PDB file of N, CA, C and O in Angstrom:
ATOM      1  N   UNK A   1     111.373 106.804 123.517  1.00  0.00           N
ATOM      2  CA  UNK A   1     110.404 107.785 123.069  1.00  0.00           C
ATOM      3  C   UNK A   1     110.030 108.684 124.234  1.00  0.00           C
ATOM      4  O   UNK A   1     109.868 108.241 125.370  1.00  0.00           O
ATOM      5  N   UNK A   2     109.905 109.914 123.923  1.00  0.00           N
ATOM      6  CA  UNK A   2     109.497 110.888 124.913  1.00  0.00           C
ATOM      7  C   UNK A   2     108.154 111.445 124.484  1.00  0.00           C
ATOM      8  O   UNK A   2     108.041 112.007 123.395  1.00  0.00           O
ATOM      9  N   UNK A   3     107.139 111.300 125.313  1.00  0.00           N
ATOM     10  CA  UNK A   3     105.806 111.812 125.014  1.00  0.00           C
ATOM     11  C   UNK A   3     105.792 113.309 125.286  1.00  0.00           C
ATOM     12  O   UNK A   3     106.039 113.751 126.408  1.00  0.00           O
ATOM     13  N   UNK A   4     105.496 114.096 124.230  1.00  0.00           N
ATOM     14  CA  UNK A   4     105.492 115.549 124.353  1.00  0.00           C
ATOM     15  C   UNK A   4     104.076 116.101 124.351  1.00  0.00           C
ATOM     16  O   UNK A   4     103.860 117.249 123.962  1.00  0.00           O
ATOM     17  N   UNK A   5     103.117 115.304 124.776  1.00  0.00           N
ATOM     18  CA  UNK A   5     101.733 115.749 124.860  1.00  0.00           C
ATOM     19  C   UNK A   5     101.127 115.991 123.493  1.00  0.00           C
ATOM     20  O   UNK A   5     101.197 115.124 122.622  1.00  0.00           O
ATOM     21  N   UNK A   6     100.534 117.155 123.293  1.00  0.00           N
ATOM     22  CA  UNK A   6      99.864 117.486 122.030  1.00  0.00           C
ATOM     23  C   UNK A   6     100.836 117.597 120.868  1.00  0.00           C
ATOM     24  O   UNK A   6     100.431 117.490 119.710  1.00  0.00           O
ATOM     25  N   UNK A   7     102.112 117.811 121.160  1.00  0.00           N
ATOM     26  CA  UNK A   7     103.110 117.944 120.091  1.00  0.00           C
ATOM     27  C   UNK A   7     103.606 116.594 119.588  1.00  0.00           C
ATOM     28  O   UNK A   7     104.463 116.544 118.706  1.00  0.00           O
ATOM     29  N   UNK A   8     103.092 115.521 120.123  1.00  0.00           N
ATOM     30  CA  UNK A   8     103.454 114.188 119.655  1.00  0.00           C
ATOM     31  C   UNK A   8     104.556 113.557 120.475  1.00  0.00           C
ATOM     32  O   UNK A   8     104.683 113.815 121.672  1.00  0.00           O
ATOM     33  N   UNK A   9     105.345 112.733 119.828  1.00  0.00           N
ATOM     34  CA  UNK A   9     106.426 112.020 120.506  1.00  0.00           C
ATOM     35  C   UNK A   9     107.751 112.387 119.859  1.00  0.00           C
ATOM     36  O   UNK A   9     107.813 112.745 118.683  1.00  0.00           O
ATOM     37  N   UNK A  10     108.801 112.290 120.650  1.00  0.00           N
ATOM     38  CA  UNK A  10     110.133 112.631 120.167  1.00  0.00           C
ATOM     39  C   UNK A  10     111.056 111.451 120.435  1.00  0.00           C
ATOM     40  O   UNK A  10     111.029 110.865 121.517  1.00  0.00           O
ATOM     41  N   UNK A  11     111.859 111.110 119.458  1.00  0.00           N
ATOM     42  CA  UNK A  11     112.809 110.021 119.593  1.00  0.00           C
ATOM     43  C   UNK A  11     114.029 110.528 120.351  1.00  0.00           C
ATOM     44  O   UNK A  11     114.648 111.520 119.966  1.00  0.00           O
ATOM     45  N   UNK A  12     114.365 109.832 121.433  1.00  0.00           N
ATOM     46  CA  UNK A  12     115.557 110.192 122.196  1.00  0.00           C
ATOM     47  C   UNK A  12     116.567 109.062 122.069  1.00  0.00           C
ATOM     48  O   UNK A  12     116.197 107.942 121.719  1.00  0.00           O
ATOM     49  N   UNK A  13     117.815 109.333 122.344  1.00  0.00           N
ATOM     50  CA  UNK A  13     118.901 108.362 122.232  1.00  0.00           C
ATOM     51  C   UNK A  13     118.944 107.737 120.836  1.00  0.00           C
ATOM     52  O   UNK A  13     118.990 106.515 120.690  1.00  0.00           O
ATOM     53  N   UNK A  14     118.927 108.586 119.827  1.00  0.00           N
ATOM     54  CA  UNK A  14     118.929 108.113 118.439  1.00  0.00           C
ATOM     55  C   UNK A  14     120.162 107.285 118.108  1.00  0.00           C
ATOM     56  O   UNK A  14     120.064 106.257 117.438  1.00  0.00           O
ATOM     57  N   UNK A  15     121.328 107.736 118.580  1.00  0.00           N
ATOM     58  CA  UNK A  15     122.562 107.011 118.279  1.00  0.00           C
ATOM     59  C   UNK A  15     122.537 105.605 118.874  1.00  0.00           C
ATOM     60  O   UNK A  15     122.985 104.653 118.236  1.00  0.00           O
ATOM     61  N   UNK A  16     122.017 105.472 120.094  1.00  0.00           N
ATOM     62  CA  UNK A  16     121.925 104.165 120.736  1.00  0.00           C
ATOM     63  C   UNK A  16     120.965 103.244 119.970  1.00  0.00           C
ATOM     64  O   UNK A  16     121.249 102.061 119.778  1.00  0.00           O
ATOM     65  N   UNK A  17     119.842 103.795 119.543  1.00  0.00           N
ATOM     66  CA  UNK A  17     118.882 103.022 118.764  1.00  0.00           C
ATOM     67  C   UNK A  17     119.501 102.562 117.446  1.00  0.00           C
ATOM     68  O   UNK A  17     119.325 101.414 117.038  1.00  0.00           O
ATOM     69  N   UNK A  18     120.224 103.463 116.784  1.00  0.00           N
ATOM     70  CA  UNK A  18     120.860 103.117 115.521  1.00  0.00           C
ATOM     71  C   UNK A  18     121.900 102.012 115.722  1.00  0.00           C
ATOM     72  O   UNK A  18     121.969 101.074 114.929  1.00  0.00           O
ATOM     73  N   UNK A  19     122.703 102.121 116.774  1.00  0.00           N
ATOM     74  CA  UNK A  19     123.712 101.095 117.055  1.00  0.00           C
ATOM     75  C   UNK A  19     123.056  99.740 117.305  1.00  0.00           C
ATOM     76  O   UNK A  19     123.550  98.716 116.833  1.00  0.00           O
ATOM     77  N   UNK A  20     121.962  99.727 118.034  1.00  0.00           N
ATOM     78  CA  UNK A  20     121.246  98.468 118.276  1.00  0.00           C
ATOM     79  C   UNK A  20     120.694  97.894 116.976  1.00  0.00           C
ATOM     80  O   UNK A  20     120.747  96.684 116.757  1.00  0.00           O
ATOM     81  N   UNK A  21     120.173  98.748 116.128  1.00  0.00           N
ATOM     82  CA  UNK A  21     119.620  98.286 114.852  1.00  0.00           C
ATOM     83  C   UNK A  21     120.712  97.686 113.983  1.00  0.00           C
ATOM     84  O   UNK A  21     120.526  96.631 113.376  1.00  0.00           O
ATOM     85  N   UNK A  22     121.864  98.373 113.929  1.00  0.00           N
ATOM     86  CA  UNK A  22     122.970  97.896 113.094  1.00  0.00           C
ATOM     87  C   UNK A  22     123.435  96.510 113.534  1.00  0.00           C
ATOM     88  O   UNK A  22     123.723  95.658 112.694  1.00  0.00           O
ATOM     89  N   UNK A  23     123.511  96.284 114.824  1.00  0.00           N
ATOM     90  CA  UNK A  23     123.966  94.971 115.292  1.00  0.00           C
ATOM     91  C   UNK A  23     122.882  93.905 115.164  1.00  0.00           C
ATOM     92  O   UNK A  23     123.197  92.740 114.923  1.00  0.00           O
ATOM     93  N   UNK A  24     121.634  94.274 115.317  1.00  0.00           N
ATOM     94  CA  UNK A  24     120.553  93.284 115.279  1.00  0.00           C
ATOM     95  C   UNK A  24     120.106  92.943 113.857  1.00  0.00           C
ATOM     96  O   UNK A  24     119.593  91.848 113.627  1.00  0.00           O
ATOM     97  N   UNK A  25     120.286  93.851 112.905  1.00  0.00           N
ATOM     98  CA  UNK A  25     119.788  93.617 111.541  1.00  0.00           C
ATOM     99  C   UNK A  25     120.296  92.308 110.931  1.00  0.00           C
ATOM    100  O   UNK A  25     119.482  91.492 110.498  1.00  0.00           O
ATOM    101  N   UNK A  26     121.612  92.078 110.882  1.00  0.00           N
ATOM    102  CA  UNK A  26     122.060  90.839 110.226  1.00  0.00           C
ATOM    103  C   UNK A  26     121.671  89.567 110.968  1.00  0.00           C
ATOM    104  O   UNK A  26     121.594  88.498 110.363  1.00  0.00           O
ATOM    105  N   UNK A  27     121.428  89.669 112.259  1.00  0.00           N
ATOM    106  CA  UNK A  27     121.111  88.477 113.048  1.00  0.00           C
ATOM    107  C   UNK A  27     119.613  88.187 113.105  1.00  0.00           C
ATOM    108  O   UNK A  27     119.213  87.024 113.147  1.00  0.00           O
ATOM    109  N   UNK A  28     118.783  89.228 113.106  1.00  0.00           N
ATOM    110  CA  UNK A  28     117.355  89.030 113.343  1.00  0.00           C
ATOM    111  C   UNK A  28     116.481  89.360 112.134  1.00  0.00           C
ATOM    112  O   UNK A  28     115.634  88.550 111.756  1.00  0.00           O
ATOM    113  N   UNK A  29     116.664  90.516 111.526  1.00  0.00           N
ATOM    114  CA  UNK A  29     115.768  90.918 110.446  1.00  0.00           C
ATOM    115  C   UNK A  29     116.147  90.304 109.107  1.00  0.00           C
ATOM    116  O   UNK A  29     115.289  89.756 108.415  1.00  0.00           O
ATOM    117  N   UNK A  30     117.392  90.386 108.738  1.00  0.00           N
ATOM    118  CA  UNK A  30     117.795  89.926 107.410  1.00  0.00           C
ATOM    119  C   UNK A  30     117.446  88.467 107.142  1.00  0.00           C
ATOM    120  O   UNK A  30     116.979  88.158 106.046  1.00  0.00           O
ATOM    121  N   UNK A  31     117.649  87.556 108.093  1.00  0.00           N
ATOM    122  CA  UNK A  31     117.276  86.162 107.822  1.00  0.00           C
ATOM    123  C   UNK A  31     115.780  85.965 107.565  1.00  0.00           C
ATOM    124  O   UNK A  31     115.384  84.963 106.970  1.00  0.00           O
ATOM    125  N   UNK A  32     114.950  86.909 108.006  1.00  0.00           N
ATOM    126  CA  UNK A  32     113.509  86.783 107.810  1.00  0.00           C
ATOM    127  C   UNK A  32     113.052  87.310 106.453  1.00  0.00           C
ATOM    128  O   UNK A  32     111.925  87.052 106.031  1.00  0.00           O
ATOM    129  N   UNK A  33     113.927  88.049 105.768  1.00  0.00           N
ATOM    130  CA  UNK A  33     113.557  88.581 104.460  1.00  0.00           C
ATOM    131  C   UNK A  33     113.505  87.452 103.444  1.00  0.00           C
ATOM    132  O   UNK A  33     114.429  86.645 103.341  1.00  0.00           O
ATOM    133  N   UNK A  34     112.437  87.409 102.717  1.00  0.00           N
ATOM    134  CA  UNK A  34     112.271  86.372 101.708  1.00  0.00           C
ATOM    135  C   UNK A  34     112.708  86.958 100.372  1.00  0.00           C
ATOM    136  O   UNK A  34     112.073  87.867  99.836  1.00  0.00           O
ATOM    137  N   UNK A  35     113.786  86.430  99.853  1.00  0.00           N
ATOM    138  CA  UNK A  35     114.295  86.903  98.580  1.00  0.00           C
ATOM    139  C   UNK A  35     114.048  85.847  97.524  1.00  0.00           C
ATOM    140  O   UNK A  35     114.149  84.650  97.791  1.00  0.00           O
ATOM    141  N   UNK A  36     113.726  86.294  96.337  1.00  0.00           N
ATOM    142  CA  UNK A  36     113.509  85.350  95.265  1.00  0.00           C
ATOM    143  C   UNK A  36     113.346  86.081  93.951  1.00  0.00           C
ATOM    144  O   UNK A  36     113.262  87.309  93.916  1.00  0.00           O
ATOM    145  N   UNK A  37     113.303  85.346  92.904  1.00  0.00           N
ATOM    146  CA  UNK A  37     113.079  85.908  91.570  1.00  0.00           C
ATOM    147  C   UNK A  37     111.704  85.452  91.116  1.00  0.00           C
ATOM    148  O   UNK A  37     111.348  84.280  91.236  1.00  0.00           O
ATOM    149  N   UNK A  38     110.956  86.379  90.604  1.00  0.00           N
ATOM    150  CA  UNK A  38     109.601  86.085  90.177  1.00  0.00           C
ATOM    151  C   UNK A  38     109.426  86.553  88.744  1.00  0.00           C
ATOM    152  O   UNK A  38     109.991  87.571  88.345  1.00  0.00           O
ATOM    153  N   UNK A  39     108.648  85.817  87.975  1.00  0.00           N
ATOM    154  CA  UNK A  39     108.463  86.152  86.576  1.00  0.00           C
ATOM    155  C   UNK A  39     107.004  85.939  86.209  1.00  0.00           C
ATOM    156  O   UNK A  39     106.431  84.882  86.472  1.00  0.00           O
ATOM    157  N   UNK A  40     106.418  86.951  85.603  1.00  0.00           N
ATOM    158  CA  UNK A  40     105.042  86.847  85.145  1.00  0.00           C
ATOM    159  C   UNK A  40     104.995  86.634  83.644  1.00  0.00           C
ATOM    160  O   UNK A  40     106.031  86.603  82.979  1.00  0.00           O
ATOM    161  N   UNK A  41     103.823  86.490  83.130  1.00  0.00           N
ATOM    162  CA  UNK A  41     103.663  86.342  81.681  1.00  0.00           C
ATOM    163  C   UNK A  41     104.113  87.627  80.991  1.00  0.00           C
ATOM    164  O   UNK A  41     103.965  88.710  81.558  1.00  0.00           O
ATOM    165  N   UNK A  42     104.656  87.532  79.788  1.00  0.00           N
ATOM    166  CA  UNK A  42     105.104  88.727  79.071  1.00  0.00           C
ATOM    167  C   UNK A  42     103.961  89.735  78.883  1.00  0.00           C
ATOM    168  O   UNK A  42     102.846  89.371  78.509  1.00  0.00           O
ATOM    169  N   UNK A  43     104.258  90.972  79.144  1.00  0.00           N
ATOM    170  CA  UNK A  43     103.329  92.095  78.938  1.00  0.00           C
ATOM    171  C   UNK A  43     101.999  91.931  79.674  1.00  0.00           C
ATOM    172  O   UNK A  43     100.976  92.425  79.201  1.00  0.00           O
ATOM    173  N   UNK A  44     101.993  91.267  80.791  1.00  0.00           N
ATOM    174  CA  UNK A  44     100.772  91.049  81.565  1.00  0.00           C
ATOM    175  C   UNK A  44     100.154  92.354  82.033  1.00  0.00           C
ATOM    176  O   UNK A  44      98.948  92.425  82.268  1.00  0.00           O
ATOM    177  N   UNK A  45     100.957  93.366  82.166  1.00  0.00           N
ATOM    178  CA  UNK A  45     100.541  94.641  82.746  1.00  0.00           C
ATOM    179  C   UNK A  45      99.861  95.578  81.746  1.00  0.00           C
ATOM    180  O   UNK A  45      99.233  96.557  82.150  1.00  0.00           O
ATOM    181  N   UNK A  46      99.977  95.292  80.456  1.00  0.00           N
ATOM    182  CA  UNK A  46      99.504  96.241  79.445  1.00  0.00           C
ATOM    183  C   UNK A  46      98.004  96.529  79.525  1.00  0.00           C
ATOM    184  O   UNK A  46      97.592  97.664  79.282  1.00  0.00           O
ATOM    185  N   UNK A  47      97.194  95.554  79.854  1.00  0.00           N
ATOM    186  CA  UNK A  47      95.741  95.753  79.892  1.00  0.00           C
ATOM    187  C   UNK A  47      95.188  95.781  81.310  1.00  0.00           C
ATOM    188  O   UNK A  47      93.974  95.710  81.505  1.00  0.00           O
ATOM    189  N   UNK A  48      96.064  95.884  82.293  1.00  0.00           N
ATOM    190  CA  UNK A  48      95.636  95.943  83.691  1.00  0.00           C
ATOM    191  C   UNK A  48      95.423  97.396  84.102  1.00  0.00           C
ATOM    192  O   UNK A  48      96.128  98.296  83.644  1.00  0.00           O
ATOM    193  N   UNK A  49      94.446  97.608  84.965  1.00  0.00           N
ATOM    194  CA  UNK A  49      94.233  98.934  85.533  1.00  0.00           C
ATOM    195  C   UNK A  49      94.335  98.821  87.048  1.00  0.00           C
ATOM    196  O   UNK A  49      93.980  97.798  87.635  1.00  0.00           O
ATOM    197  N   UNK A  50      94.821  99.874  87.662  1.00  0.00           N
ATOM    198  CA  UNK A  50      94.978  99.896  89.109  1.00  0.00           C
ATOM    199  C   UNK A  50      94.031 100.905  89.717  1.00  0.00           C
ATOM    200  O   UNK A  50      93.738 101.932  89.105  1.00  0.00           O
ATOM    201  N   UNK A  51      93.553 100.625  90.910  1.00  0.00           N
ATOM    202  CA  UNK A  51      92.770 101.586  91.682  1.00  0.00           C
ATOM    203  C   UNK A  51      93.767 102.621  92.210  1.00  0.00           C
ATOM    204  O   UNK A  51      94.606 102.295  93.049  1.00  0.00           O
ATOM    205  N   UNK A  52      93.682 103.867  91.723  1.00  0.00           N
ATOM    206  CA  UNK A  52      94.676 104.889  92.063  1.00  0.00           C
ATOM    207  C   UNK A  52      94.722 105.210  93.546  1.00  0.00           C
ATOM    208  O   UNK A  52      95.707 105.778  94.017  1.00  0.00           O
ATOM    209  N   UNK A  53      93.689 104.863  94.290  1.00  0.00           N
ATOM    210  CA  UNK A  53      93.705 105.082  95.735  1.00  0.00           C
ATOM    211  C   UNK A  53      94.459 103.982  96.479  1.00  0.00           C
ATOM    212  O   UNK A  53      94.777 104.129  97.660  1.00  0.00           O
ATOM    213  N   UNK A  54      94.743 102.886  95.788  1.00  0.00           N
ATOM    214  CA  UNK A  54      95.380 101.755  96.454  1.00  0.00           C
ATOM    215  C   UNK A  54      96.763 101.414  95.912  1.00  0.00           C
ATOM    216  O   UNK A  54      97.570 100.838  96.641  1.00  0.00           O
ATOM    217  N   UNK A  55      97.061 101.746  94.669  1.00  0.00           N
ATOM    218  CA  UNK A  55      98.340 101.355  94.083  1.00  0.00           C
ATOM    219  C   UNK A  55      98.683 102.254  92.911  1.00  0.00           C
ATOM    220  O   UNK A  55      97.812 102.901  92.329  1.00  0.00           O
ATOM    221  N   UNK A  56      99.954 102.285  92.574  1.00  0.00           N
ATOM    222  CA  UNK A  56     100.431 103.020  91.415  1.00  0.00           C
ATOM    223  C   UNK A  56     101.510 102.195  90.724  1.00  0.00           C
ATOM    224  O   UNK A  56     102.229 101.429  91.366  1.00  0.00           O
ATOM    225  N   UNK A  57     101.611 102.360  89.418  1.00  0.00           N
ATOM    226  CA  UNK A  57     102.656 101.686  88.675  1.00  0.00           C
ATOM    227  C   UNK A  57     103.985 102.349  88.983  1.00  0.00           C
ATOM    228  O   UNK A  57     104.032 103.546  89.266  1.00  0.00           O
ATOM    229  N   UNK A  58     105.063 101.582  88.931  1.00  0.00           N
ATOM    230  CA  UNK A  58     106.398 102.115  89.134  1.00  0.00           C
ATOM    231  C   UNK A  58     107.368 101.489  88.159  1.00  0.00           C
ATOM    232  O   UNK A  58     107.018 100.552  87.442  1.00  0.00           O
ATOM    233  N   UNK A  59     108.573 101.995  88.129  1.00  0.00           N
ATOM    234  CA  UNK A  59     109.650 101.433  87.326  1.00  0.00           C
ATOM    235  C   UNK A  59     109.364 101.415  85.839  1.00  0.00           C
ATOM    236  O   UNK A  59     108.806 102.362  85.284  1.00  0.00           O
ATOM    237  N   UNK A  60     109.757 100.318  85.200  1.00  0.00           N
ATOM    238  CA  UNK A  60     109.638 100.208  83.746  1.00  0.00           C
ATOM    239  C   UNK A  60     108.190 100.225  83.277  1.00  0.00           C
ATOM    240  O   UNK A  60     107.896 100.757  82.207  1.00  0.00           O
ATOM    241  N   UNK A  61     107.280  99.651  84.061  1.00  0.00           N
ATOM    242  CA  UNK A  61     105.867  99.647  83.672  1.00  0.00           C
ATOM    243  C   UNK A  61     105.338 101.075  83.627  1.00  0.00           C
ATOM    244  O   UNK A  61     104.643 101.444  82.680  1.00  0.00           O
ATOM    245  N   UNK A  62     105.654 101.877  84.627  1.00  0.00           N
ATOM    246  CA  UNK A  62     105.210 103.274  84.650  1.00  0.00           C
ATOM    247  C   UNK A  62     105.796 104.038  83.473  1.00  0.00           C
ATOM    248  O   UNK A  62     105.098 104.814  82.821  1.00  0.00           O
ATOM    249  N   UNK A  63     107.079 103.820  83.200  1.00  0.00           N
ATOM    250  CA  UNK A  63     107.718 104.506  82.078  1.00  0.00           C
ATOM    251  C   UNK A  63     107.061 104.123  80.762  1.00  0.00           C
ATOM    252  O   UNK A  63     106.821 104.982  79.914  1.00  0.00           O
ATOM    253  N   UNK A  64     106.771 102.853  80.586  1.00  0.00           N
ATOM    254  CA  UNK A  64     106.136 102.390  79.350  1.00  0.00           C
ATOM    255  C   UNK A  64     104.740 102.988  79.196  1.00  0.00           C
ATOM    256  O   UNK A  64     104.351 103.387  78.099  1.00  0.00           O
ATOM    257  N   UNK A  65     104.000 103.048  80.275  1.00  0.00           N
ATOM    258  CA  UNK A  65     102.646 103.603  80.192  1.00  0.00           C
ATOM    259  C   UNK A  65     102.670 105.106  79.929  1.00  0.00           C
ATOM    260  O   UNK A  65     101.793 105.628  79.241  1.00  0.00           O
ATOM    261  N   UNK A  66     103.662 105.802  80.469  1.00  0.00           N
ATOM    262  CA  UNK A  66     103.756 107.256  80.255  1.00  0.00           C
ATOM    263  C   UNK A  66     104.260 107.609  78.857  1.00  0.00           C
ATOM    264  O   UNK A  66     103.781 108.562  78.242  1.00  0.00           O
ATOM    265  N   UNK A  67     105.222 106.843  78.361  1.00  0.00           N
ATOM    266  CA  UNK A  67     105.877 107.221  77.097  1.00  0.00           C
ATOM    267  C   UNK A  67     105.449 106.382  75.908  1.00  0.00           C
ATOM    268  O   UNK A  67     105.724 106.742  74.764  1.00  0.00           O
ATOM    269  N   UNK A  68     104.769 105.252  76.169  1.00  0.00           N
ATOM    270  CA  UNK A  68     104.426 104.285  75.111  1.00  0.00           C
ATOM    271  C   UNK A  68     105.669 103.909  74.306  1.00  0.00           C
ATOM    272  O   UNK A  68     105.596 103.737  73.089  1.00  0.00           O
ATOM    273  N   UNK A  69     106.811 103.782  74.987  1.00  0.00           N
ATOM    274  CA  UNK A  69     108.082 103.543  74.286  1.00  0.00           C
ATOM    275  C   UNK A  69     108.701 102.180  74.556  1.00  0.00           C
ATOM    276  O   UNK A  69     109.291 101.593  73.649  1.00  0.00           O
ATOM    277  N   UNK A  70     108.587 101.660  75.762  1.00  0.00           N
ATOM    278  CA  UNK A  70     109.282 100.402  76.073  1.00  0.00           C
ATOM    279  C   UNK A  70     108.617  99.216  75.433  1.00  0.00           C
ATOM    280  O   UNK A  70     109.078  98.086  75.597  1.00  0.00           O
TER     281      UNK A  70
END
């Protein structure tokens, strides 16, 4: 990182950083990812409301709420 004062910071040696990330990802980050399948009660989301400042619906739930179709 290069500190550019009031203009913020600038990333230098991007290619080197990317190469390091590519080699380190499968060894360090990927094993830490927790993967699993999760299932909630059917239609649990239909009567739930979200605080719009903290969260938004996405995917099929958002489509169903917008179109009342799913």
